[in-house]
PATOR-52077 format. One record per residue (C-alpha): residue in three letters; residue number from 0; z, y, x. Coordinates in Angstrom, 2 decimals, decimal comma. Layout:
N
[site 'ALA' NUM [Z Y X]]
...
END
This chain:
287
[site 'MET' 0 [71,99 41,11 129,55]]
[site 'LEU' 1 [71,03 44,80 129,76]]
[site 'ILE' 2 [70,37 46,59 126,49]]
[site 'ASN' 3 [69,36 50,03 125,25]]
[site 'GLN' 4 [67,09 50,85 128,19]]
[site 'PRO' 5 [64,11 53,19 127,66]]
[site 'SER' 6 [61,65 51,31 125,46]]
[site 'THR' 7 [58,48 51,63 127,47]]
[site 'ILE' 8 [56,31 48,63 128,20]]
[site 'THR' 9 [55,84 49,84 131,78]]
[site 'PHE' 10 [59,58 49,78 132,32]]
[site 'ASP' 11 [59,86 46,37 130,62]]
[site 'TYR' 12 [57,27 44,74 132,84]]
[site 'ALA' 13 [58,71 46,44 135,94]]
[site 'TYR' 14 [62,05 44,82 135,07]]
[site 'CYS' 15 [60,36 41,40 134,98]]
[site 'GLU' 16 [58,35 42,04 138,13]]
[site 'LYS' 17 [61,51 42,93 140,02]]
[site 'ILE' 18 [62,99 39,55 139,10]]
[site 'ILE' 19 [60,06 37,44 140,31]]
[site 'LYS' 20 [59,64 39,57 143,43]]
[site 'HIS' 21 [63,30 39,05 144,33]]
[site 'HIS' 22 [63,62 35,36 143,53]]
[site 'SER' 23 [60,22 33,88 144,41]]
[site 'LYS' 24 [58,11 35,75 146,91]]
[site 'SER' 25 [55,61 32,86 147,11]]
[site 'PHE' 26 [54,95 32,86 143,35]]
[site 'TYR' 27 [54,80 36,64 143,33]]
[site 'TYR' 28 [52,39 36,60 146,26]]
[site 'ALA' 29 [50,11 34,15 144,45]]
[site 'PHE' 30 [50,17 35,55 140,92]]
[site 'SER' 31 [50,12 39,25 141,77]]
[site 'GLY' 32 [46,41 38,70 142,45]]
[site 'LEU' 33 [45,73 38,09 138,76]]
[site 'PRO' 34 [44,25 40,84 136,59]]
[site 'LYS' 35 [47,02 43,28 135,63]]
[site 'GLU' 36 [47,45 42,05 132,04]]
[site 'LYS' 37 [47,75 38,42 133,16]]
[site 'ALA' 38 [49,98 39,17 136,15]]
[site 'ARG' 39 [52,44 41,06 133,98]]
[site 'ALA' 40 [52,49 38,17 131,50]]
[site 'VAL' 41 [53,37 35,77 134,32]]
[site 'TYR' 42 [56,16 38,09 135,47]]
[site 'ALA' 43 [57,66 38,10 131,96]]
[site 'ILE' 44 [57,54 34,31 131,69]]
[site 'TYR' 45 [59,09 33,91 135,14]]
[site 'ALA' 46 [61,85 36,35 134,17]]
[site 'PHE' 47 [62,69 34,25 131,10]]
[site 'CYS' 48 [62,91 31,10 133,23]]
[site 'ARG' 49 [65,01 32,88 135,87]]
[site 'ILE' 50 [67,45 34,14 133,25]]
[site 'ALA' 51 [67,66 30,59 131,85]]
[site 'ASP' 52 [68,42 29,34 135,39]]
[site 'ASP' 53 [71,10 32,00 135,79]]
[site 'CYS' 54 [72,88 30,77 132,66]]
[site 'VAL' 55 [73,68 27,67 134,72]]
[site 'ASP' 56 [73,74 28,98 138,29]]
[site 'GLU' 57 [75,90 32,07 137,73]]
[site 'ASN' 58 [78,58 30,30 135,70]]
[site 'LYS' 59 [80,85 27,73 137,30]]
[site 'LYS' 60 [82,45 26,12 134,26]]
[site 'ILE' 61 [80,47 23,95 131,86]]
[site 'ASP' 62 [81,73 25,79 128,78]]
[site 'GLU' 63 [80,65 29,12 130,31]]
[site 'GLN' 64 [77,22 27,69 131,12]]
[site 'LEU' 65 [76,78 26,37 127,61]]
[site 'THR' 66 [77,92 29,65 126,07]]
[site 'ALA' 67 [75,41 31,60 128,16]]
[site 'LEU' 68 [72,64 29,14 127,31]]
[site 'ASP' 69 [73,53 29,20 123,61]]
[site 'GLN' 70 [73,26 32,99 123,66]]
[site 'LEU' 71 [69,83 32,83 125,27]]
[site 'ALA' 72 [68,74 30,15 122,77]]
[site 'ASN' 73 [69,87 32,39 119,92]]
[site 'GLU' 74 [67,92 35,30 121,38]]
[site 'LEU' 75 [64,86 33,06 121,62]]
[site 'TYR' 76 [65,32 32,04 117,99]]
[site 'LEU' 77 [65,49 35,70 116,95]]
[site 'PHE' 78 [62,36 36,34 119,00]]
[site 'SER' 79 [60,56 33,47 117,25]]
[site 'LYS' 80 [61,33 35,18 113,91]]
[site 'GLY' 81 [60,08 38,56 115,15]]
[site 'GLU' 82 [63,63 39,94 115,27]]
[site 'GLU' 83 [64,18 40,10 119,04]]
[site 'ILE' 84 [67,00 42,13 120,54]]
[site 'ASN' 85 [66,29 45,43 122,25]]
[site 'HIS' 86 [65,99 44,28 125,85]]
[site 'PRO' 87 [63,18 44,62 128,44]]
[site 'LEU' 88 [62,66 40,85 128,71]]
[site 'TRP' 89 [62,10 40,37 125,01]]
[site 'ARG' 90 [60,01 43,51 124,63]]
[site 'ALA' 91 [57,78 42,34 127,49]]
[site 'LEU' 92 [57,50 38,84 126,00]]
[site 'ARG' 93 [56,59 40,31 122,61]]
[site 'ASP' 94 [53,74 42,15 124,29]]
[site 'VAL' 95 [52,67 38,89 125,98]]
[site 'PHE' 96 [52,73 37,02 122,64]]
[site 'ASN' 97 [50,69 39,81 121,07]]
[site 'ARG' 98 [48,04 39,65 123,78]]
[site 'PHE' 99 [47,77 35,88 124,33]]
[site 'ASP' 100 [47,71 32,80 122,12]]
[site 'MET' 101 [51,21 31,76 123,16]]
[site 'ASP' 102 [53,23 28,70 122,10]]
[site 'ILE' 103 [56,99 29,10 121,65]]
[site 'GLN' 104 [57,74 25,37 122,10]]
[site 'PRO' 105 [57,68 25,27 125,95]]
[site 'PHE' 106 [60,32 28,02 125,98]]
[site 'TYR' 107 [62,63 25,78 123,97]]
[site 'GLU' 108 [61,77 22,88 126,29]]
[site 'GLN' 109 [62,88 25,00 129,24]]
[site 'LEU' 110 [66,28 25,46 127,61]]
[site 'THR' 111 [66,47 21,71 126,97]]
[site 'GLY' 112 [65,89 21,20 130,69]]
[site 'GLN' 113 [68,72 23,58 131,50]]
[site 'ARG' 114 [71,05 21,62 129,20]]
[site 'MET' 115 [70,01 18,44 130,99]]
[site 'ASP' 116 [71,03 20,13 134,23]]
[site 'ILE' 117 [74,44 21,07 132,81]]
[site 'HIS' 118 [75,04 17,51 131,63]]
[site 'PHE' 119 [73,59 16,13 134,85]]
[site 'MET' 120 [73,22 12,40 135,34]]
[site 'MET' 121 [71,69 10,89 138,46]]
[site 'PRO' 122 [68,21 9,70 137,40]]
[site 'ALA' 123 [68,05 5,94 136,96]]
[site 'ASN' 124 [64,46 5,74 138,21]]
[site 'LEU' 125 [61,36 7,80 138,93]]
[site 'SER' 126 [60,40 7,79 135,26]]
[site 'SER' 127 [63,75 9,38 134,34]]
[site 'LEU' 128 [63,35 11,95 137,10]]
[site 'GLU' 129 [59,93 12,91 135,78]]
[site 'VAL' 130 [61,28 13,34 132,26]]
[site 'TYR' 131 [63,86 15,79 133,62]]
[site 'SER' 132 [61,17 17,52 135,71]]
[site 'LYS' 133 [58,92 17,78 132,65]]
[site 'TYR' 134 [61,52 19,86 130,85]]
[site 'VAL' 135 [62,70 22,10 133,69]]
[site 'ALA' 136 [59,30 22,67 135,33]]
[site 'GLY' 137 [56,49 21,12 133,29]]
[site 'SER' 138 [57,50 23,49 130,51]]
[site 'VAL' 139 [56,69 26,43 132,80]]
[site 'GLY' 140 [53,16 25,14 133,33]]
[site 'LYS' 141 [52,67 24,97 129,56]]
[site 'MET' 142 [54,08 28,49 129,10]]
[site 'LEU' 143 [51,49 29,83 131,54]]
[site 'LEU' 144 [48,54 27,88 130,13]]
[site 'PRO' 145 [47,47 30,40 127,44]]
[site 'ILE' 146 [47,28 33,05 130,18]]
[site 'ILE' 147 [45,51 31,18 132,97]]
[site 'ALA' 148 [43,29 28,96 130,78]]
[site 'SER' 149 [42,65 31,29 127,86]]
[site 'GLU' 150 [38,94 30,46 127,73]]
[site 'SER' 151 [39,16 26,69 128,11]]
[site 'GLN' 152 [37,93 24,46 125,30]]
[site 'LYS' 153 [39,85 21,48 126,69]]
[site 'ASN' 154 [43,48 20,50 126,18]]
[site 'LEU' 155 [45,06 21,12 129,57]]
[site 'HIS' 156 [48,70 20,71 128,53]]
[site 'HIS' 157 [49,09 17,46 130,46]]
[site 'VAL' 158 [47,45 18,95 133,55]]
[site 'ALA' 159 [49,72 22,02 133,52]]
[site 'GLU' 160 [52,76 19,87 132,88]]
[site 'ASN' 161 [51,92 17,59 135,80]]
[site 'LEU' 162 [51,65 20,56 138,15]]
[site 'GLY' 163 [55,14 21,63 137,11]]
[site 'ILE' 164 [56,46 18,10 137,67]]
[site 'ALA' 165 [54,84 18,00 141,14]]
[site 'MET' 166 [56,50 21,30 142,05]]
[site 'GLN' 167 [59,89 20,11 140,82]]
[site 'LEU' 168 [59,60 16,88 142,82]]
[site 'THR' 169 [58,77 19,08 145,82]]
[site 'ASN' 170 [61,91 21,16 145,22]]
[site 'ILE' 171 [64,00 18,00 145,08]]
[site 'LEU' 172 [62,49 16,57 148,27]]
[site 'ARG' 173 [63,03 19,88 150,07]]
[site 'ASP' 174 [66,62 20,35 148,91]]
[site 'VAL' 175 [68,15 16,87 149,22]]
[site 'GLY' 176 [70,99 18,03 151,50]]
[site 'GLU' 177 [71,60 21,34 149,76]]
[site 'ASP' 178 [71,80 19,76 146,30]]
[site 'TYR' 179 [74,36 17,23 147,49]]
[site 'ARG' 180 [76,38 19,61 149,65]]
[site 'ASP' 181 [76,48 22,59 147,27]]
[site 'LYS' 182 [76,25 20,92 143,86]]
[site 'GLY' 183 [77,40 17,37 144,47]]
[site 'ARG' 184 [74,14 16,13 142,98]]
[site 'ILE' 185 [71,68 13,42 143,90]]
[site 'TYR' 186 [68,29 13,87 142,29]]
[site 'LEU' 187 [66,81 10,94 144,20]]
[site 'PRO' 188 [66,43 8,12 141,63]]
[site 'LEU' 189 [68,94 5,28 141,88]]
[site 'GLU' 190 [66,46 2,42 141,46]]
[site 'GLU' 191 [64,28 3,69 144,29]]
[site 'MET' 192 [67,31 4,37 146,50]]
[site 'LYS' 193 [68,34 0,75 146,12]]
[site 'ARG' 194 [64,80 -0,44 146,78]]
[site 'TYR' 195 [64,72 1,39 150,11]]
[site 'SER' 196 [68,33 0,52 151,07]]
[site 'TYR' 197 [69,53 4,11 151,04]]
[site 'HIS' 198 [72,88 4,95 149,48]]
[site 'GLU' 199 [75,22 7,88 148,94]]
[site 'VAL' 200 [77,27 7,35 152,10]]
[site 'LEU' 201 [74,15 7,68 154,23]]
[site 'LEU' 202 [73,08 10,73 152,23]]
[site 'SER' 203 [76,49 12,37 152,66]]
[site 'GLU' 204 [76,13 11,89 156,41]]
[site 'GLY' 205 [72,64 13,38 156,41]]
[site 'SER' 206 [71,25 10,16 157,89]]
[site 'ILE' 207 [67,48 10,10 158,24]]
[site 'THR' 208 [66,93 6,36 158,33]]
[site 'GLN' 209 [63,61 4,56 158,01]]
[site 'GLY' 210 [64,70 3,70 154,48]]
[site 'PHE' 211 [65,18 7,39 153,69]]
[site 'ILE' 212 [61,76 8,25 155,11]]
[site 'ASN' 213 [60,15 5,50 153,03]]
[site 'LEU' 214 [61,97 6,67 149,90]]
[site 'TRP' 215 [61,06 10,28 150,58]]
[site 'GLU' 216 [57,40 9,37 151,13]]
[site 'TYR' 217 [57,32 7,29 147,95]]
[site 'LEU' 218 [58,35 10,33 145,91]]
[site 'ALA' 219 [56,16 12,70 147,94]]
[site 'THR' 220 [53,13 10,48 147,36]]
[site 'ARG' 221 [53,75 10,71 143,62]]
[site 'ALA' 222 [53,99 14,51 143,85]]
[site 'GLU' 223 [50,77 14,68 145,89]]
[site 'TYR' 224 [48,99 12,52 143,32]]
[site 'LEU' 225 [49,99 15,01 140,62]]
[site 'TYR' 226 [48,86 17,95 142,77]]
[site 'ASP' 227 [45,50 16,25 143,32]]
[site 'ASN' 228 [45,17 15,56 139,60]]
[site 'PHE' 229 [45,69 19,26 138,94]]
[site 'THR' 230 [43,13 20,42 141,51]]
[site 'GLN' 231 [40,50 18,15 139,96]]
[site 'HIS' 232 [40,77 20,25 136,80]]
[site 'ILE' 233 [40,81 23,68 138,42]]
[site 'ASP' 234 [37,32 24,56 137,16]]
[site 'GLU' 235 [38,60 24,28 133,61]]
[site 'PHE' 236 [40,94 27,25 134,15]]
[site 'ASP' 237 [39,84 30,87 133,72]]
[site 'LYS' 238 [37,64 32,01 136,60]]
[site 'ASP' 239 [39,90 34,99 137,35]]
[site 'SER' 240 [42,95 32,71 137,50]]
[site 'ARG' 241 [41,72 29,83 139,64]]
[site 'PHE' 242 [42,40 31,36 143,04]]
[site 'PRO' 243 [46,03 32,45 142,47]]
[site 'VAL' 244 [46,90 29,23 140,62]]
[site 'LEU' 245 [45,30 27,04 143,27]]
[site 'SER' 246 [46,96 29,10 146,01]]
[site 'SER' 247 [50,39 28,54 144,50]]
[site 'ALA' 248 [49,72 24,79 144,18]]
[site 'TYR' 249 [48,53 24,51 147,80]]
[site 'ILE' 250 [51,46 26,56 149,13]]
[site 'TYR' 251 [53,99 24,50 147,22]]
[site 'GLN' 252 [52,38 21,24 148,27]]
[site 'GLY' 253 [52,51 22,57 151,82]]
[site 'ILE' 254 [56,31 22,39 151,68]]
[site 'LEU' 255 [56,01 18,59 151,82]]
[site 'ASN' 256 [54,18 18,77 155,14]]
[site 'SER' 257 [56,79 21,23 156,42]]
[site 'VAL' 258 [59,49 18,63 155,76]]
[site 'ARG' 259 [57,41 15,99 157,54]]
[site 'LYS' 260 [56,98 18,26 160,57]]
[site 'SER' 261 [60,75 18,73 160,73]]
[site 'GLY' 262 [61,23 14,96 161,08]]
[site 'TYR' 263 [62,25 14,73 157,40]]
[site 'ASP' 264 [65,30 16,89 158,03]]
[site 'CYS' 265 [65,99 18,20 154,54]]
[site 'PHE' 266 [69,72 18,08 155,22]]
[site 'ASN' 267 [70,38 20,69 157,90]]
[site 'GLN' 268 [67,55 23,17 157,52]]
[site 'LYS' 269 [65,50 24,91 154,85]]
[site 'ASN' 270 [61,90 23,82 155,15]]
[site 'TYR' 271 [59,29 26,35 154,17]]
[site 'VAL' 272 [55,62 27,12 154,69]]
[site 'SER' 273 [55,16 29,48 157,63]]
[site 'ALA' 274 [53,18 32,70 157,26]]
[site 'VAL' 275 [50,42 31,26 159,44]]
[site 'GLU' 276 [50,21 28,05 157,43]]
[site 'MET' 277 [50,38 30,01 154,18]]
[site 'ALA' 278 [47,38 32,08 155,23]]
[site 'LYS' 279 [45,44 28,88 155,94]]
[site 'LEU' 280 [46,31 27,44 152,54]]
[site 'VAL' 281 [45,33 30,64 150,76]]
[site 'ALA' 282 [42,03 30,64 152,65]]
[site 'ARG' 283 [41,50 27,03 151,57]]
[site 'ALA' 284 [42,07 28,03 147,93]]
[site 'SER' 285 [39,40 30,71 148,21]]
[site 'MET' 286 [36,70 28,28 149,35]]
END
């Protein structure tokens, strides 16, 4: 990680903004509409999650991944004690923690999710898949909660967590072929694969059978249920945060329809929400 850069909060947040802008244009597009203080907080949280991802993605060997993750965990521990290292990420996060009623626990949960990814095991069933998704993505929803629901009197942890799980299920359903081809991983749960008579040989061939479609729709229906549950609670989020948060949920949910329109081809192409469709979804969020 970079150290000893000029210690200005403007520089620190610009460092974080560069990361989200490079790695997730859709999230940046949605959350850049927040008030400046909140948008910068989101950028810092995203940067932490991206760096946690990179501990795994940028190292090929398990021992290297664990070493990188252990270093980040130690830096988080120092941060929790108010002894953070001199780095733009941690300086930005300190400013976020000073401005908002933040909870450190979801940050540790994110690292737990990354360790689960390193020691990957094909999920036995949908319940197991959702536990994994809770750590790698539900934790992000809980990190953001003090920023986007700072005025709420209700406990929205479960709602925020469910949105993260829905988005992770969407990622999995979009990237079935890529995950198997590039990582040798099957995130589709074993019990459900057996139920719909779909097995690894078919997956390796990129076969879009009726069984695959039924399996895919079973998981997509669960994700859509979680998205719908989230939208039912949107009025409990801060008024200035509802539009960007709802926009990001609609855009991500829109990926599922993109896969459907491609004939469920999540093996040979990257499905995404087109600019035209994105504009429609953003307009829907503003209604």
